[in-house]
C-alpha positions in Angstrom: -39.2 -48.8 33.0 -39.7 -51.3 35.9 -41.4 -54.6 35.0 -44.6 -55.5 36.8 -44.6 -58.4 39.2 -45.3 -58.9 42.9 -45.5 -55.6 44.8 -42.0 -54.4 45.6 -40.3 -57.3 43.8 -39.2 -57.9 40.2 -40.1 -60.6 37.8 -37.3 -62.5 36.0 -36.2 -60.8 32.8 -37.9 -62.2 29.6 -34.5 -63.2 28.1 -31.0 -63.9 29.4 -29.4 -60.5 29.7 -25.9 -61.4 28.6 -24.0 -63.8 26.3 -22.8 -67.2 27.2 -19.4 -65.8 28.0 -19.4 -63.5 31.1 -18.7 -59.9 30.3 -16.1 -59.9 33.1 -14.1 -62.3 30.9 -14.1 -60.4 27.6 -10.8 -58.5 28.2 -9.1 -61.7 29.4 -10.3 -63.8 26.5 -9.6 -61.1 24.0 -6.0 -60.7 25.3 -5.5 -64.5 25.3 -6.7 -64.9 21.7 -4.5 -62.0 20.5 -1.4 -63.4 22.2 -2.1 -66.9 20.8 -2.5 -65.5 17.2 0.7 -63.6 17.5 2.5 -66.6 18.8 1.1 -68.7 16.0 2.3 -66.1 13.4 5.8 -65.6 14.9 6.6 -69.0 16.3 4.4 -71.5 14.5 1.4 -73.4 15.6 3.2 -76.0 17.7 5.1 -73.5 19.8 1.9 -71.5 20.1 -0.1 -74.5 21.5 0.5 -73.6 25.2 -1.0 -70.1 24.5 -4.0 -71.6 22.8 -4.5 -74.0 25.8 -4.4 -71.0 28.1 -7.0 -69.2 26.0 -9.2 -72.3 26.2 -8.9 -72.3 30.0 -9.9 -68.6 30.0 -12.9 -69.5 27.8 -14.1 -72.3 30.1 -13.6 -70.2 33.2 -15.7 -67.3 32.0 -18.5 -69.3 30.5 -21.9 -68.2 31.9 -24.8 -70.4 30.7 -28.4 -69.4 31.1 -30.2 -71.2 33.9 -33.8 -72.0 34.7 -35.0 -71.9 38.3 -37.2 -74.6 39.8 -40.9 -73.8 40.2 -40.9 -73.7 44.0 -41.3 -70.3 45.6 -40.1 -71.6 49.0 -36.9 -73.0 47.5 -33.5 -71.4 48.3 -31.4 -71.8 45.2 -27.7 -72.3 44.9 -26.0 -68.9 44.4 -23.1 -70.5 42.7 -21.8 -73.7 40.9 -19.6 -75.9 43.0 -19.4 -78.4 45.9 -21.2 -78.2 49.2 -18.5 -77.9 52.0 -20.7 -77.0 54.9 -24.2 -77.7 56.1 -25.3 -77.0 59.7 -26.2 -74.7 62.4 -24.0 -71.6 62.8 -24.0 -68.0 64.0 -24.8 -65.5 61.3 -22.2 -62.8 62.0 -24.0 -60.2 60.0 -27.6 -60.4 61.4 -26.4 -61.6 64.8 -28.7 -64.6 64.9 -28.6 -68.4 65.0 -28.9 -69.7 61.4 -28.7 -72.7 59.1 -25.4 -72.2 57.1 -24.8 -73.8 53.7 -21.5 -73.1 51.9 -20.6 -73.7 48.2 -17.0 -74.0 47.2 -16.1 -73.0 43.6 -12.9 -74.3 42.0 -11.3 -72.8 38.9 -13.3 -75.2 36.6 -16.7 -74.0 37.9 -18.9 -71.3 36.5 -18.2 -68.2 38.7 -21.3 -66.1 38.2 -23.2 -65.5 41.5 -27.0 -65.4 41.5 -29.6 -64.5 44.0 -30.8 -67.6 46.0 -34.3 -66.0 46.6 -36.7 -63.4 45.3 -35.8 -60.5 47.6 -35.1 -56.9 48.4 -31.5 -56.0 49.4 -31.7 -54.6 52.9 -28.0 -54.0 53.5 -24.6 -54.7 52.0 -21.3 -55.2 53.9 -17.7 -55.4 52.5 -14.7 -56.6 54.5 -11.1 -56.7 53.4 -9.3 -59.8 54.6 -7.0 -62.7 53.9 -6.9 -65.1 51.0 -7.0 -68.5 52.6 -8.1 -71.6 50.9 -11.9 -71.0 50.5 -12.7 -74.6 51.2 -11.6 -74.0 54.8 -14.4 -73.0 57.2 -12.4 -70.2 58.8 -12.3 -68.5 55.4 -15.9 -67.4 56.2 -14.6 -65.0 58.8 -11.0 -64.3 57.8 -11.0 -63.9 54.0 -12.0 -60.9 51.9 -15.8 -61.0 51.6 -19.0 -59.2 50.4 -22.3 -59.9 52.2 -25.9 -59.1 51.2 -28.8 -59.1 53.6 -31.8 -60.3 51.5 -35.4 -60.2 52.7 -38.0 -62.3 50.9 -41.6 -61.4 50.2 -42.6 -63.7 53.1 -40.3 -61.8 55.5 -37.5 -64.4 55.7 -34.0 -63.0 56.1 -31.2 -64.6 54.0 -27.6 -63.6 54.2 -25.5 -64.4 51.1 -21.8 -63.9 51.3 -19.2 -63.9 48.5 -15.8 -65.0 49.8 -12.5 -64.7 48.0 -10.2 -67.7 48.0 -6.5 -68.7 47.7 -6.3 -67.7 44.1 -9.3 -65.3 43.8 -8.4 -61.7 44.1 -11.5 -59.9 42.9 -15.1 -59.9 44.2 -17.6 -58.2 42.0 -21.1 -57.2 43.3 -23.4 -55.2 41.2 -26.2 -54.4 43.7 -26.6 -52.0 46.6 -29.0 -51.5 49.5 -32.5 -51.0 48.1 -32.1 -53.2 45.0 -34.6 -55.9 44.2 -33.6 -59.3 42.9 -35.5 -62.0 41.1 -34.9 -65.7 41.9 -31.7 -66.7 40.1 -30.9 -63.2 39.0 -27.2 -62.6 38.3 -25.8 -60.1 40.8 -22.0 -60.7 41.0 -18.9 -62.6 40.0 -15.7 -63.9 41.7 -12.6 -64.5 39.7 -10.5 -67.6 40.0 -11.8 -69.9 42.8 -13.9 -68.9 45.8 -16.8 -69.6 48.0 -20.4 -68.4 48.8 -22.0 -68.9 52.2 -25.7 -68.7 52.7 -27.2 -68.1 56.2 -30.9 -69.0 56.5 -33.5 -69.0 59.2 -32.8 -71.9 61.6 -36.1 -73.6 60.8 -35.2 -73.8 57.1 -35.2 -77.4 55.8 -31.8 -78.3 54.2 -32.0 -80.1 50.8 -28.3 -80.3 50.0 -25.8 -82.5 51.8 -22.1 -82.3 52.4 -20.2 -83.1 49.2 -23.1 -82.5 46.8 -22.3 -80.9 43.5 -24.7 -78.0 42.8 -25.5 -75.6 40.0 -26.4 -71.9 40.4 -30.1 -71.3 40.1 -31.0 -74.9 39.2 -30.0 -76.7 42.4 -32.1 -76.3 45.6 -30.0 -75.8 48.8 -33.0 -75.6 51.3 -36.6 -74.8 51.6 -37.9 -71.9 53.7 -40.9 -72.5 56.1 -44.1 -70.8 55.0 -45.3 -68.5 57.8 -48.6 -66.6 58.2 
């Protein structure tokens, strides 16, 4: 049954919908622990130490902590954990418009869940196969494998959110399609092993993040949308 909120838009779920370890990582973590246990039994704890370190890496990579969104309806939230590698005017290749582009680069030590930057309806989704360049490079936005969502806010602002694969990343996961509704900070996807997320905003949006800033999905504010009407 659909929860009641603003007309046509969801309210955030009353509790965090999944454990602190992302469900995408359960098979990897399970396999790493089984291999480590077998190595400990057959080889001894010291020889098995590298396997346990690998299991620890898998555990930290797939961690997925709950987050609380700031109480600011005009805020555009970070869709991912990472470092800001681009802030400036750019051409939105999906909506064919001038835009403010803000990019977040995720390394292998960041949380890799992707979350909606705004309360929105999904107007369209695009997927493009591509290369696997270093996601920190600006040309990765147009050349790498990527998945883009066109999000429209209740106030009518258009936001394009693009998941981009990286040098090591080989799997982009997106769980929403055209017609879906997203709450602020709602989890909608995951990228495995290093990647990038680009956000294209209306050109009059006010940037709040600067090049080099470290940001956290849902909790950090990338920009503020202008209120219209």
